[in-house]
N, C-alpha and C positions, 0 to 999 in steps of 0.2 A: 261635611256631607253626612246626611242622616244614615243610620244603619238600615240595611235592607236584608230581609231574610229570604232565602231561596229554598224551595222544595226540590226534592230529587225528581229527575225526569221519570223515574219509575213510579212516582206517586206514593212512595213510602212515607210513613209518618216520621216526624223528627225523632232523632235518637236522643239518648240521655245526655249526650255531649254535643257541643256545637263547634265544629272546626272553624277556625278563624284565620283568614289571611289579611295581612295589613301591609301597607306600603306608605312611606312618607317621604317628603322632600323638604330638606331644610331651607332651600332657596325659595320655593314657591308657597310655602306655608299652607299646603293642602295635604290632606291625608285621605286614604281610601281604606275602608274596612268592610269586609264581607263575611257573612256566615252562611254555612251550608251544611246540610246533613248528608251530602253525598259528594265524593271527590269528583264525580262527573259533572257537577253543576258548573255553569260558565257564567261569566259576567264581563262586561266591558272594562278594560283597564286603560288608564291614560298612558299614552306612549312614553311619557317621562318615566314611568315606574319600571319599564322594561329595559332601559338603557344600562342599568347596572353601574351606578356611580359608587366609587369607594367611600364617598361622604354620605352615601345614601344606604344605610344599613337596612338589610331585609331580614325578616324573621319568619320562619315557618314553624308554626305552633303545632302542626299535626302532619304526620306522615302515615299513609295507609299501611297497616300491618305492623306499625312500630310497637304497639302494645304486646303483640305476640313475640316480637324479637326481644323485648325487655324481659318477658317471662322466661324465654329460653336462656337468657344470659343473666340469670339471677346469681347472686354471690354463692349460693349453695351449689348450683350446678357448676359454676366455674371452679369451685374448690374440689368437687368430685373429679372433674376433668384433669386438673393439675395433679391430683393424687394418683390417677391412673397413669398419667405420663411418667411420673416419678417412679412408680412401681415397675413399669416397662424398662426404664433406664437401669434400675437396680438389677433386673434379670439379665439384661444385655451385658452389663459390666461383670456380673458374677460368672456368666458363661464364658466370656473372654478370658477371665482370670483362670478358670478351670482348664481351658484349652491351652493357655500358656504354660501352666504348671505341668500338664500332660506332655507337652513337647519337651519341656526341660527334663522330665523324668526319663525320656527316651535316651538321653545322652549320659545318664548316670550309670555307674557300674552296676548298681543293684537291679536295673531294669533288665539286665541280661542273665539274671539267675534263672535256671530252669524251674518250671513249675513242679512242686512236689507231687509226684505221682503216687497212685495207690500201690503200696508195696504188699507183698504176701505176708501172711500172718507170722510166718517163721523168719521174716527178714531180720528182725531185731535180735533173734536168737543167734543168727549168723554174724551179727555185728556189722550189718550192711546198712549204711546211711549215705546215699549218693550226695546229698546236699552238704553234709558235714565233710565228706571226703573232698569235695571241690573247694570248700572254704579252707581246708588245711593244706591242699596240694596245688592250688592254682598259682604257684609262684615259680614254676619250672624246677620244682624240687628234684625231679628225677632226670633232669637234662644231662646229656653226656657231652664230652668235649673231645673233638678230634677222633671220634670213633672209639674212644676208650671209656669204659664205665667209670662213673664217679664212685668214690669210696662209699657213699650212702647206699649204693646198689648192692653191696656185699650181703647185707642182711635181708634184702627183699629181692628175690629173683626177678630178672627182667622177663616180661612176657614174650612168648614165641609168636611174633606177629610180623606182618609184611604189608606193603602197599602193592596192590595188584591192579593190572589194567589190561583189558582185552582191546587191542588196538591194531590197526593195519599200518603198513609202511606209508601209505598215502596220507595218514593222519598225523604225521610227524609234527607239523606246526601246532596242531591242536593239543597234543600231549605235552609238548614243550611249554605251552602256555600254562597248562595245569601244574606242571612240575615246578615252574618258576615260582608261582604264588604259594603252592603248598610247602615247598622247601623254605621259602622266606618266612612264611607265617608260622611254620611248625617243625617240619622234619629236620631242618638244619640243627635243631637243638636236641633231637632224639635219635637221629641216625637209624631209622628203620629201613630195611632193604626194599628195593623196588623189584617186582617180578612182572615182566611183560609177557603177554600171551598173544599169539597170532595164529591164524589158520594156515600160514605159510612162513617159511624162514624169514627172519628179520634181515634187512640189508645192513651192510657195514656203516652206511651213512646214518641210519637210524640209531645204531648202537653207539656210535661216536658222539652224536648230538645229545643223546639222553645222558650219557655218562658225564658230560661236561657240566650238567646242571645240578649234580648232587655229589656230595662226598661219601654218601652211603653206597653200599654194594648194589649192583644191578645184575639181574638175571633175565635171560631171554629164552622163552620156551615156546614150543610149537604144540598146538592143540592136536591130540590124536585124531586120526582120520575117522575112526568110528564115532567120535564125539562131534564131528563136523560134517556129517553126511546123513542122508535119509536111511533109517533102519530098513531092513529087508521086508518087514511086515507092513510097511507103509505103501499104499497104492499111489504110485507116483503120478499117474494121470489125474486121479481125484485131487491130489495135493496141488498140482499145477492149476487145475480149474478153480480151486479155492483161492489161490493167490490172485488169479485174474479177477475173480469176483471182488476181493478186497480192494484191488486197484480201481475197479469200476465204481465202487461206492465211495471212494476217496479216503480210505484208511491209510494214514501216513506210513510209508515204507512197507505196507502190508504185502506188496507184490514182489518184494526182494527176497530171494531165497537165502542170501547171506544174513539178512536181518532175522529170519526165523532160526537159522543156525545159532546166531548170537544169543537170542532169547532162550533157546533150548539149553545152550551151554551154561549160561548164567543162572538158570533155574535149578541147577543141581550137578551138572557134570564137572564143573570147575573144581569142586572139592575132592573129586576122585583123581585129579591129576597127581602123579607120583611126587612131583616136586613140592606140593603143598602139604605133604604128610608131616613135614617138620614144623608146621605152624598151627597154632591154636586160634589165632585171630587174624583177620584181614581187613583192610580198608580198600574198598573198590573205588578207583579213580577213573573218571571219564575224561576224554579230550575236551578242550575248550571249557574248563570249569574255572570259576573265579572264587578266590577266598579273600574276603575283605577285612577280616579281623585276625589279630594274633591269637593263637591258641596256646595258653600258658600252662598246660598240664598234659600228662601222658595219657592219651585217649585209650590206648590198649590196657594200661594199668588200671585206669578207671573202670573199664569193662570187667576185667578179671577180679579186682578187689571187691566189686559190688555184685558179683554173680550175674552179670548181664550177658545176654546172648546176642542181641541184635540192637543196633542203634541207627538212627537216620536223622538228617537235619531238615529235609523238605521232600515232599512227595508231590508229583504233578498228577493231574487227572488224566488217565489214559483213556483211549477210545474203546469203550466196552464192546464195540462191534468186532474187535479183533480177537476177543476171547469169550464168545457167548456161552460156552459150556464149561468154563474154568471153575466157577464156584460149585456147580453141581458135581462135577467130576472130583473136585477136591474133597467134598463132603463124603462122597462114596468111598474114596480112597481112605479117608480118615476112619470111617466105620470098619472097613475091611482090615486095616492095619492096627486097629485099636486093641489094646490088651484085654478089653472087656469082651471082645469077640470070642465066643466059646471055642471056635476052631483054632484061634491063635493060642488060647490058653492051653488047649489040649496038646498042641505041637510045640509049646514053649516059645512062641514068637513074641517079640517085643517091637512096638512101633519105633521106627527110626526117626 
């Protein structure tokens, strides 16, 4: 069959290339070949050519847009894509490795070392180095046995310290939980006494249950009435209205009178209790507290030997609506009680 050329339906001129379609049949010895400048050109095709016989190979020499596809998939572009994928894989693997090492570090002993804090300039003159102290004494060096002081304590006096807790008779289960864990993790090795405080006398059940949980001495004290009641100069009506307001806006326990007595006592009155005059350090223990790690050093000795006054392990964020004037009042009090105040210097007063 002779070749026939077809123009595009749009009347465009021939392109520089000529797409070719061809089909052939081995059995009929005929062939069909057509050329067109537009893929929309049409021509009649013998039915035999559309049946698709396996012995009848077909060849498509041109696919619309194939040139642009070949341009996008050039070897240079493929190499760049592969390089980008490899780079991303390297980043993912390195990030996973860093994360795994960080998780492993959490379980190492060195991860629990306290961060070296900024010490006063005269700290080294006093021979105070908390980090070095922990490295040398975190082996229960000053532990006691059966309530008797070890021989190593003769040359270094034991601190005057106690574990104190403000607790009610109804909180017996909670304080027993705290005692069990603190005794097991620490105090069974150091035998510091327990001092319990209450706004009312402790029951015999409370005393018997707590004594069974420790081999150290236990003491039970009642908070003086003047430390657990409203002062005479407080307007009781205004005070109760304030509690009602705190309850209305949802401040936790803000409407409980006993809660305010507790906060007031813990903020300063506790150290004025006559029984605590014999102690220099205290550890405040709350009911329902958990201790998950062994403590292998004398906490009170650590405080004393390093000239530390206050220590804590964790602080929770309190509701600032319950003490809106605390910061301002504390600053005013500090200025009034400061030794720099001329009135205080004239009268010989020193801030407590």
